[in-house]
Kinemage of the C-alpha trace (Angstrom):
@kinemage 1
@onewidth
@group {chain A} dominant
@subgroup {mainchain}
@vectorlist {calphas} color= white
{ca met a 1} P -22.877 -12.244 -9.217
{ca leu a 2} L -26.526 -11.813 -8.190
{ca pro a 3} L -29.051 -14.649 -8.627
{ca lys a 4} L -31.141 -14.370 -11.808
{ca glu a 5} L -34.325 -13.552 -9.911
{ca cys a 6} L -32.746 -10.640 -8.020
{ca gly a 7} L -31.798 -7.122 -9.019
{ca trp a 8} L -29.276 -4.773 -7.442
{ca glu a 9} L -32.157 -2.979 -5.706
{ca asp a 10} L -32.732 -6.179 -3.701
{ca leu a 11} L -29.236 -6.144 -2.238
{ca met a 12} L -28.906 -5.280 1.444
{ca val a 13} L -25.595 -3.793 2.586
{ca pro a 14} L -25.647 -3.282 6.381
{ca ile a 15} L -23.764 -0.083 7.215
{ca asn a 16} L -22.555 -1.589 10.497
{ca lys a 17} L -20.524 -4.092 8.465
{ca phe a 18} L -18.391 -1.288 7.035
{ca pro a 19} L -14.864 -0.989 8.522
{ca glu a 20} L -14.850 1.101 11.682
{ca phe a 21} L -11.812 3.328 11.059
{ca val a 22} L -11.996 3.779 7.266
{ca leu a 23} L -13.568 6.800 5.551
{ca asp a 24} L -17.252 5.926 5.516
{ca met a 25} L -19.312 4.946 2.483
{ca arg a 26} L -21.655 7.487 0.889
{ca lys a 27} L -24.028 7.736 -2.032
{ca his a 28} L -22.254 7.805 -5.433
{ca asp a 29} L -19.156 5.988 -4.120
{ca leu a 30} L -18.068 3.004 -6.206
{ca val a 31} L -18.327 -0.009 -3.894
{ca thr a 32} L -17.462 -3.692 -4.102
{ca val a 33} L -19.431 -6.114 -1.937
{ca lys a 34} L -19.057 -9.775 -1.089
{ca leu a 35} L -22.437 -11.498 -1.366
{ca asn a 36} L -24.057 -13.922 1.023
{ca val a 37} L -27.002 -15.424 -0.872
{ca lys a 38} L -29.373 -17.775 0.922
{ca gln a 39} L -31.763 -20.034 -0.963
{ca gly a 40} L -34.994 -18.123 -1.548
{ca gly a 41} L -33.849 -15.214 0.582
{ca arg a 42} L -32.865 -11.658 -0.121
{ca pro a 43} L -29.141 -11.346 -1.023
{ca lys a 44} L -27.085 -9.733 1.706
{ca gly a 45} L -23.826 -7.906 1.248
{ca lys a 46} L -20.900 -8.270 3.598
{ca arg a 47} L -17.291 -7.069 3.649
{ca ala a 48} L -18.196 -4.012 1.615
{ca his a 49} L -15.431 -1.567 0.763
{ca val a 50} L -15.146 1.499 -1.448
{ca ile a 51} L -12.884 1.230 -4.496
{ca arg a 52} L -13.427 4.846 -5.604
{ca tyr a 53} L -14.700 7.705 -3.445
{ca his a 54} L -16.991 10.461 -4.648
{ca asp a 55} L -15.977 13.890 -3.381
{ca arg a 56} L -16.671 15.038 0.191
{ca thr a 57} L -16.929 18.525 1.638
{ca asp a 58} L -13.897 20.004 3.410
{ca asp a 59} L -15.746 19.761 6.737
{ca glu a 60} L -16.427 16.039 6.206
{ca val a 61} L -12.786 15.321 5.353
{ca ile a 62} L -11.542 17.352 8.339
{ca ala a 63} L -13.927 15.541 10.670
{ca tyr a 64} L -12.652 12.152 9.443
{ca leu a 65} L -8.975 13.132 9.756
{ca asp a 66} L -9.555 14.445 13.308
{ca lys a 67} L -11.281 11.204 14.268
{ca leu a 68} L -8.518 9.133 12.652
{ca ala a 69} L -5.810 11.049 14.552
{ca his a 70} L -7.735 10.484 17.796
{ca asp a 71} L -8.262 6.763 17.089
{ca leu a 72} L -4.588 6.348 16.185
{ca arg a 73} L -3.669 7.638 19.615
{ca phe a 74} L -5.963 5.366 21.632
{ca glu a 75} L -6.417 2.234 19.472
{ca thr a 76} L -3.168 2.421 17.551
{ca arg a 77} L -2.481 -1.130 16.397
{ca lys a 78} L -6.112 -1.913 15.566
{ca val a 79} L -6.430 1.270 13.498
{ca leu a 80} L -3.136 0.742 11.654
{ca leu a 81} L -3.947 -2.826 10.631
{ca gln a 82} L -7.263 -1.673 9.189
{ca val a 83} L -6.474 1.618 7.447
{ca leu a 84} L -3.145 0.379 6.017
{ca ser a 85} L -4.682 -2.714 4.456
{ca pro a 86} L -4.406 -2.678 0.625
{ca thr a 87} L -8.146 -3.414 0.599
{ca tyr a 88} L -8.790 0.158 1.755
{ca ser a 89} L -6.133 1.971 -0.268
{ca ala a 90} L -8.894 3.841 -2.124
{ca gln a 91} L -9.297 6.241 0.792
{ca trp a 92} L -5.638 7.283 0.582
{ca leu a 93} L -5.861 7.663 -3.190
{ca phe a 94} L -8.827 9.961 -2.588
{ca leu a 95} L -7.317 11.972 0.270
{ca cys a 96} L -3.923 12.429 -1.426
{ca asn a 97} L -5.286 13.388 -4.862
{ca arg a 98} L -8.372 15.435 -4.014
{ca asp a 99} L -8.768 18.586 -6.116
{ca gly a 100} L -8.949 21.934 -4.369
{ca thr a 101} L -7.850 20.622 -0.980
{ca cys a 102} L -7.473 23.419 1.598
{ca glu a 103} L -4.277 23.961 3.599
{ca glu a 104} L -5.857 22.724 6.838
{ca ile a 105} L -6.689 19.334 5.275
{ca thr a 106} L -3.209 19.063 3.786
{ca arg a 107} L -1.572 19.707 7.163
{ca lys a 108} L -3.805 17.127 8.796
{ca val a 109} L -2.999 14.519 6.132
{ca val a 110} L 0.742 15.168 6.577
{ca asp a 111} L 0.317 14.878 10.356
{ca val a 112} L -1.541 11.569 10.005
{ca met a 113} L 1.177 10.228 7.702
{ca met a 114} L 3.870 11.085 10.246
{ca lys a 115} L 1.883 9.333 12.975
{ca ile a 116} L 1.461 6.281 10.729
{ca ile a 117} L 5.221 6.043 10.147
{ca gln a 118} L 6.048 6.561 13.828
{ca tyr a 119} L 3.450 4.116 15.175
{ca ser a 120} L 4.190 1.530 12.466
{ca asp a 121} L 7.801 1.486 13.589
{ca gln a 122} L 6.727 1.260 17.232
{ca tyr a 123} L 4.508 -1.761 16.543
{ca asp a 124} L 7.015 -3.337 14.125
{ca ile a 125} L 4.707 -3.183 11.104
{ca ile a 126} L 6.626 -0.535 9.145
{ca asp a 127} L 6.603 -2.663 5.961
{ca phe a 128} L 2.806 -2.714 6.138
{ca ser a 129} L 2.681 1.088 5.796
{ca lys a 130} L 4.863 1.457 2.695
{ca glu a 131} L 2.096 1.301 0.098
{ca thr a 132} L 0.178 4.061 1.879
{ca ile a 133} L 3.298 6.248 2.160
{ca leu a 134} L 3.991 5.733 -1.566
{ca ile a 135} L 0.458 6.867 -2.430
{ca phe a 136} L 1.051 10.007 -0.371
{ca leu a 137} L 4.425 10.725 -2.000
{ca lys a 138} L 2.962 10.377 -5.503
{ca gly a 139} L -0.220 12.330 -4.753
{ca lys a 140} L -1.202 15.770 -6.021
{ca leu a 141} L -1.791 17.002 -2.475
{ca leu a 142} L 1.886 16.903 -1.489
{ca val a 143} L 3.116 18.632 -4.653
{ca ala a 144} L 0.553 21.429 -4.298
{ca tyr a 145} L 1.446 21.847 -0.624
{ca ile a 146} L 5.179 22.189 -1.332
{ca arg a 147} L 4.541 24.839 -3.985
{ca ala a 148} L 2.225 26.893 -1.768
{ca thr a 149} L 3.959 26.660 1.627
{ca asp a 150} L 6.829 28.394 3.380
{ca leu a 151} L 9.088 25.340 3.439
{ca glu a 152} L 11.274 26.639 6.263
{ca asn a 153} L 8.306 26.142 8.601
{ca ser a 154} L 6.799 23.234 6.707
{ca asp a 155} L 5.610 19.898 8.111
{ca val a 156} L 7.007 18.344 4.923
{ca ile a 157} L 10.534 18.701 6.305
{ca thr a 158} L 9.476 16.901 9.483
{ca phe a 159} L 7.830 14.225 7.356
{ca ser a 160} L 11.059 13.750 5.363
{ca lys a 161} L 12.964 13.336 8.632
{ca his a 162} L 10.461 10.695 9.718
{ca val a 163} L 11.036 8.708 6.526
{ca ala a 164} L 14.812 8.981 6.937
{ca ser a 165} L 14.633 7.927 10.612
{ca tyr a 166} L 12.072 5.135 10.495
{ca met a 167} L 12.282 3.917 6.883
{ca pro a 168} L 15.922 4.370 5.754
{ca gly a 169} L 15.613 1.662 3.105
{ca tyr a 170} L 12.794 3.685 1.573
{ca phe a 171} L 14.651 6.992 1.590
{ca his a 172} L 15.251 6.902 -2.170
{ca lys a 173} L 11.496 7.237 -2.675
{ca ile a 174} L 11.505 10.776 -1.281
{ca met a 175} L 14.394 12.092 -3.417
{ca pro a 176} L 12.021 14.037 -5.729
{ca leu a 177} L 10.592 15.601 -2.574
{ca ile a 178} L 14.055 16.530 -1.257
{ca glu a 179} L 14.934 18.149 -4.595
{ca met a 180} L 11.728 20.187 -4.527
{ca leu a 181} L 12.423 21.286 -0.952
{ca ile a 182} L 15.817 22.798 -1.849
{ca ser a 183} L 15.077 23.846 -5.430
{ca asp a 184} L 15.357 27.571 -4.609
{ca ser a 185} L 18.910 27.117 -3.253
{ca lys a 186} L 20.072 24.504 -5.740
{ca gly a 187} L 22.727 26.726 -7.326
{ca his a 188} L 24.600 27.241 -4.078
{ca pro a 189} L 27.801 25.086 -4.050
{ca lys a 190} L 27.228 23.724 -0.528
{ca val a 191} L 23.610 22.834 -1.284
{ca thr a 192} L 24.633 21.111 -4.523
{ca leu a 193} L 27.299 19.100 -2.671
{ca leu a 194} L 24.826 18.136 0.038
{ca leu a 195} L 22.280 17.029 -2.568
{ca asp a 196} L 24.908 14.849 -4.291
{ca ile a 197} L 25.736 13.175 -0.956
{ca ile a 198} L 22.064 12.559 -0.242
{ca lys a 199} L 21.628 11.016 -3.701
{ca cys a 200} L 24.564 8.652 -3.119
{ca phe a 201} L 23.096 7.586 0.218
{ca ser a 202} L 19.700 7.151 -1.409
{ca lys a 203} L 21.025 4.931 -4.221
{ca arg a 204} L 23.013 2.810 -1.783
{ca gly a 205} L 20.010 2.269 0.479
{ca ser a 206} L 17.854 1.398 -2.504
{ca ser a 207} L 20.290 -1.187 -3.933
{ca glu a 208} L 21.075 -2.795 -0.592
{ca gln a 209} L 17.578 -3.162 0.751
{ca ala a 210} L 15.335 -3.651 -2.247
{ca ser a 211} L 15.240 -6.958 -4.104
{ca ser a 212} L 15.407 -6.889 -7.895
{ca thr a 213} L 12.940 -9.794 -7.966
{ca pro a 214} L 9.277 -8.709 -7.826
{ca leu a 215} L 7.252 -10.023 -4.897
{ca phe a 216} L 4.477 -11.442 -7.089
{ca pro a 217} L 5.286 -13.550 -10.178
{ca ser a 218} L 4.133 -12.344 -13.581
{ca thr a 219} L 1.685 -14.236 -15.812
{ca lys a 220} L 4.607 -15.298 -17.995
{ca glu a 221} L 6.434 -16.718 -14.969
{ca leu a 222} L 3.363 -18.558 -13.658
{ca leu a 223} L 2.753 -20.180 -17.053
{ca gly a 224} L 6.432 -21.026 -17.557
{ca gln a 225} L 8.702 -23.696 -16.081
{ca pro a 226} L 8.130 -24.815 -12.459
{ca met a 227} L 9.366 -22.093 -10.125
{ca glu a 228} L 11.213 -24.558 -7.890
{ca arg a 229} L 13.409 -25.524 -10.875
{ca ser a 230} L 14.397 -21.976 -11.752
{ca glu a 231} L 18.096 -21.432 -12.437
{ca asp a 232} L 17.768 -18.192 -10.498
{ca leu a 233} L 17.492 -20.084 -7.189
{ca asp a 234} L 20.644 -20.514 -5.119
{ca pro a 235} L 21.040 -23.155 -2.385
{ca val a 236} L 21.284 -22.083 1.232
{ca lys a 237} L 24.881 -21.845 2.442
{ca asp a 238} L 25.320 -23.867 5.630
{ca lys a 239} L 29.108 -24.320 5.623
{ca ala a 240} L 30.380 -21.061 4.179
{ca pro a 241} L 29.598 -17.393 4.909
{ca tyr a 242} L 27.612 -15.190 2.573
{ca ser a 243} L 29.558 -12.459 0.800
{ca ser a 244} L 27.099 -9.806 1.992
{ca tyr a 245} L 23.811 -9.291 3.767
{ca asn a 246} L 22.236 -8.585 0.395
{ca glu a 247} L 23.234 -12.057 -0.887
{ca tyr a 248} L 21.815 -13.699 2.242
{ca glu a 249} L 18.538 -11.793 1.974
{ca glu a 250} L 18.167 -12.414 -1.782
{ca thr a 251} L 18.812 -16.156 -1.426
{ca tyr a 252} L 16.134 -16.672 1.191
{ca phe a 253} L 13.685 -14.303 -0.460
{ca lys a 254} L 13.792 -16.181 -3.782
{ca leu a 255} L 13.509 -19.592 -2.093
{ca leu a 256} L 10.533 -18.526 0.043
{ca arg a 257} L 8.906 -16.872 -2.974
{ca ala a 258} L 9.196 -20.096 -5.018
{ca glu a 259} L 7.831 -22.153 -2.130
{ca cys a 260} L 4.918 -19.764 -1.682
{ca phe a 261} L 3.790 -19.654 -5.318
{ca ser a 262} L 4.756 -23.104 -6.663
{ca ser a 263} L 1.467 -24.734 -5.559
{ca ile a 264} L -0.537 -21.885 -7.076
{ca gln a 265} L 1.465 -22.223 -10.289
{ca lys a 266} L 0.810 -25.976 -10.383
{ca gly a 267} L -2.911 -25.422 -9.829
{ca ile a 268} L -3.117 -22.849 -12.632
{ca leu a 269} L -1.266 -25.116 -15.075
{ca glu a 270} L -3.530 -28.065 -14.214
{ca leu a 271} L -6.594 -25.861 -14.586
{ca thr a 272} L -5.524 -24.749 -18.068
{ca lys a 273} L -5.203 -28.441 -18.963
{ca glu a 274} L -8.668 -29.071 -17.447
{ca val a 275} L -7.343 -31.669 -15.013
{ca pro a 276} L -7.404 -29.735 -11.709
{ca asp a 277} L -6.429 -31.473 -8.508
{ca asn a 278} L -9.375 -30.761 -6.208
{ca tyr a 279} L -7.310 -31.375 -3.115
{ca asp a 280} L -4.746 -28.693 -3.876
{ca met a 281} L -6.810 -25.767 -5.117
{ca asn a 282} L -10.459 -24.722 -5.106
{ca cys a 283} L -11.728 -23.375 -8.419
{ca phe a 284} L -14.820 -21.170 -8.691
{ca lys a 285} L -16.184 -20.594 -12.187
{ca asn a 286} L -18.522 -17.952 -13.640
{ca ile a 287} L -17.538 -15.409 -10.980
{ca arg a 288} L -17.883 -11.742 -11.841
{ca leu a 289} L -16.561 -8.856 -9.730
């Protein structure tokens, strides 16, 4: 929130503070900025990032995608950690849902996505890329591309193979895509059988590798009983084997989740009772984003 004596026209946002590999900020973009306000000085913005992009020309988008592909090749890990951060997901929402996108841009976006999957696996950060891949799979760009392209020569098939090879536990997410790819041949007995097999594999991978417990606790859970006392927590087995890998993974996931959020839960409960423990949690009031 700006000081009372300042207006938004007084805010300085240095362009060189904007992330190096993310689609750059332009006029009319919706931007959020962290303020650094010095006593008596002009407020200065830092850590600015776009939360909604205004449209760009095709040439501007192509130029960015070409630069991103080049940067991915030569500064791979640095680029991945920046462009895959949830903080900058707005650029993928823009690129994957842009109206009237030409075929060249679509092909370049698909190519970038395949590079992201391949390099993420290479640098062992494949989990970090999943949100971006989901945005792509749900975007209008991919659907329009499938409907307008000769799928026998399509990059979408290569992309599907990448997901199956590098992200098998995420394969169920591309089932709608697989069904669209073979929709013209769906009545053929062999194609139908193959689709049924793929669906079985997809469901199995989904149930074995995805936890039924959400990563982040809900408001109801945070305001409820202490997480470390939840009946849903199982003790670690140190003298007997687990019945399956899924049981092992679920046990540790739930215990680590409770350990991670129990202090935050305690701080929130104390704050609602207006007796916060200043040593456990910092509380900032009258903050507006």
